[in-house]
C-alpha positions, 0 to 999 in steps of 0.5 A, spaced: 168 311 189 168 306 194 172 306 200 177 299 198 179 294 204 187 297 201 190 300 195 197 299 192 200 304 188 205 300 183 212 302 180 211 310 181 215 315 182 214 318 189 217 325 193 220 323 199 221 328 204 227 327 209 228 331 215 231 336 212 225 337 208 229 335 202 225 332 197 228 325 193 224 322 187 225 314 188 222 309 185 217 305 189 210 302 191 206 305 196 201 301 200 195 303 203 191 300 209 185 303 211 185 311 211 194 310 213 200 309 209 202 302 211 209 301 207 213 304 202 218 299 199 221 297 192 217 292 191 210 291 195 207 284 195 200 285 195 195 284 201 190 277 201 186 278 196 179 282 197 174 284 192 174 291 193 182 292 194 185 296 188 191 296 184 193 302 181 199 301 176 204 307 176 209 306 172 210 314 169 207 317 174 209 322 180 206 320 187 206 327 191 203 329 198 197 332 197 197 339 198 195 342 203 191 350 203 192 354 209 187 360 207 180 358 203 173 361 203 170 355 200 162 358 199 164 362 194 164 358 187 156 362 185 161 369 185 167 365 180 168 369 174 166 377 177 173 379 179 177 380 174 179 387 174 177 388 181 181 390 187 180 389 194 175 394 196 171 392 189 171 385 191 169 387 198 162 389 197 161 386 190 163 378 193 163 379 201 157 383 201 153 379 197 154 373 201 147 375 204 143 374 199 145 366 199 141 362 202 143 355 206 141 351 200 146 356 195 151 355 201 150 348 200 152 347 193 157 353 193 161 349 199 161 343 196 164 345 190 169 350 192 171 343 195 171 339 191 175 344 186 179 344 191 180 336 190 181 336 182 187 340 183 190 336 188 188 340 195 187 334 201 187 339 206 184 346 207 183 351 211 176 355 211 176 362 213 167 360 214 165 367 213 158 365 211 154 364 217 149 369 218 145 364 221 145 357 223 143 355 218 147 357 213 154 354 217 150 347 218 149 347 210 156 349 210 159 344 213 154 338 212 157 341 203 165 340 207 163 333 210 160 330 203 166 332 199 170 328 202 176 333 203 180 334 210 178 340 212 178 345 218 172 348 218 174 356 222 167 357 224 166 365 224 163 367 231 161 373 230 158 373 223 160 379 218 155 384 218 149 383 213 145 388 208 139 390 210 136 392 204 140 393 197 135 398 193 137 403 197 143 400 200 143 399 207 147 395 212 144 391 217 145 393 225 146 389 230 143 389 237 148 384 239 157 383 237 156 376 239 149 373 238 147 367 242 145 362 237 153 363 234 156 362 241 151 356 242 152 354 235 160 354 236 159 350 243 155 345 239 160 344 234 166 344 238 163 339 242 161 334 236 168 335 232 171 332 229 166 330 223 166 325 217 169 321 221 175 325 223 177 329 216 173 335 219 176 339 224 173 345 227 177 353 228 175 359 228 176 364 224 176 371 227 176 378 225 172 382 229 177 385 234 174 391 234 171 388 240 171 390 247 179 387 250 174 382 255 169 380 249 176 378 245 180 374 251 173 371 252 171 368 245 178 366 244 178 362 252 172 359 251 174 356 244 180 353 247 176 350 252 171 347 247 177 344 245 178 348 238 186 347 236 186 353 231 185 360 230 185 364 223 184 372 222 186 376 216 192 380 218 194 385 212 197 392 213 197 398 208 193 404 207 185 401 206 186 396 212 190 400 216 196 400 219 196 398 226 199 391 228 195 386 230 201 381 232 200 386 237 195 385 239 194 378 239 201 378 244 198 383 249 192 380 249 196 373 251 192 370 245 199 369 241 200 361 241 202 356 237 194 354 235 195 362 231 194 363 223 194 369 219 192 370 212 196 374 208 201 378 214 203 382 207 207 389 210 207 385 217 212 388 222 220 385 222 217 385 230 211 381 228 215 376 225 220 375 231 213 375 235 210 369 231 216 366 230 218 366 238 211 363 239 210 357 233 204 361 229 204 361 222 202 365 216 198 364 209 200 367 204 195 367 198 199 370 192 194 370 187 189 375 190 194 378 193 198 381 188 192 383 185 188 386 189 194 391 192 195 387 199 202 388 198 208 383 196 206 375 199 210 374 204 212 367 203 219 368 202 221 374 206 227 371 210 224 373 217 218 369 215 220 363 211 220 358 215 213 359 218 209 361 212 205 356 208 200 358 201 193 359 200 188 359 194 184 365 198 177 367 193 176 362 188 171 367 186 178 371 183 183 365 181 182 359 180 182 354 187 188 350 185 195 350 190 199 349 183 198 356 181 199 359 187 206 355 188 208 357 181 205 365 183 209 365 189 216 363 186 215 367 180 214 374 184 219 372 189 224 371 183 221 377 180 223 381 186 230 379 187 233 379 181 230 386 180 234 389 186 240 386 181 237 389 174 237 396 177 244 396 179 246 393 172 248 388 176 246 380 174 244 375 180 250 369 180 245 364 183 237 363 182 232 364 189 228 361 191 228 355 189 222 350 185 222 345 191 222 351 197 216 352 193 213 345 193 215 345 201 210 351 202 204 348 199 206 340 203 209 340 209 210 347 211 203 347 210 201 341 214 205 344 220 202 351 219 195 347 221 199 343 226 198 337 222 206 335 220 205 328 224 200 327 220 199 330 213 204 334 208 209 328 207 209 321 204 212 316 211 209 310 214 203 312 219 202 318 216 194 318 213 193 316 206 193 323 203 195 323 196 196 326 189 199 322 183 201 326 176 201 323 169 208 324 168 208 323 161 202 328 159 204 334 154 205 338 159 210 334 164 214 329 159 221 330 160 221 335 165 218 329 170 224 324 168 229 330 170 227 333 176 219 331 178 218 336 183 220 341 178 215 339 174 210 340 179 211 347 180 213 349 174 210 346 169 204 342 171 197 344 170 190 341 174 189 336 168 195 332 169 192 330 177 190 323 175 188 321 181 187 324 189 187 320 196 183 323 202 184 320 208 185 311 204 179 314 199 179 314 192 176 322 190 179 323 183 181 316 179 182 317 170 183 325 172 176 326 174 172 327 180 168 321 183 161 322 186 159 324 192 154 322 198 150 328 199 143 328 203 140 320 204 146 317 202 144 320 195 150 320 190 151 326 185 156 326 181 160 334 178 154 335 172 149 335 177 152 339 182 154 344 176 147 345 174 145 346 182 150 350 181 149 354 175 141 354 178 143 358 184 148 364 180 142 365 176 138 367 182 143 371 186 145 375 180 138 376 177 138 380 185 145 382 184 143 386 178 138 390 181 142 392 188 145 399 189 153 397 188 154 404 188 150 405 196 155 398 198 161 400 196 159 407 200 157 402 205 164 399 206 169 405 206 163 407 212 164 401 216 170 401 214 173 407 216 177 407 210 179 414 209 176 416 202 184 420 200 187 413 201 184 410 193 188 414 188 189 413 181 196 414 180 201 415 185 207 420 183 
């Protein structure tokens, strides 16, 4: 949908945060002018007549802040469906290493599909750990697709590319003469100088997991990126038998790199001292309940008492699970409740109250996500002067009727599905309307709708699948075990 001079949302139930993050539903109108919220009031008169002004009747609707997804790998769309019964090790060779087969055009459509799925589910801001950069062209394709989609994003460039497969039958990893290729360093510096992209929507971050490099190299990468204007650094951090028991937080701190621009994905089994250090430096963590619960990362930490105040939520791999934040909020909430309740049940007791609350889960997906990416003053809640990132739910749908009238926050967290999301506005522009995604502009200002994007994705998936079916996947599994120095004795079928 083309840009509007103004958008008036009339007579909706608006979810407003106070200074303590309590959410109050208020019957009100919202006026959007340009890319910002200009007014929130009980009855707003439309601005001066304009042919491109939009007025949306929100009677019976809930107007929510857009969701903030703080950890996602958006390029993986063509790999959807293949990890239903996979653990982390399986994902690493069936999913991540398959990136070696992606051409730049595969990346473009996979990235665009991932972004559009996120918007469809109400995500307006996403932190993309973009580890698809096995060439400059691949990263350029991913960034172009992100901009075209209309989503707001931190595009977290990986200066140290993942190790590629050199051959698939037999399976062999590629050997690299340089840990930090010249082309990647050059591209990172070039993108940092040119950011932001998409009229300010897409900012550059850094995705980094190569802590095996010498200390001086790691420090240099961070310092150079910070000097170039990069404001967000994200890394995976899981302590378990597969990934090791070291503390990444302690390493970052010892290198002098632990600052408020650090966002750690997962943080399962984080040490108590990790939490103290992270809070002291105002760093943040991103929980991704869907993948963590399935792939044996450990229990999500987003409601852990010592980490909750710096926690947020992400989707992680939409190749493994749905790409919407509704699912993550619900899983995070109910898994935390179940873990707490079991402590009472095991002792023959009954809890007096339920904990945590639906409001806390909602905040993880909105205002706390915004703070995790350093944008709490710009997005994550509905307030005059903030960027216009909003989601409108049909409060009278079969799933939400009555619930929306009684408790709109509970209706979103525990009753809503993607089909209940009628409209999504990102940066003051309508990206989903009437329950359907709007067309996007790709190369040469060509407009494509979702059916055309889906067709491109299916064609790309078929090509990739033909190559995957001839690959030595057993060899790929063994290659991953050797590459990550995984002790095979720690991979067992049963525990006593």
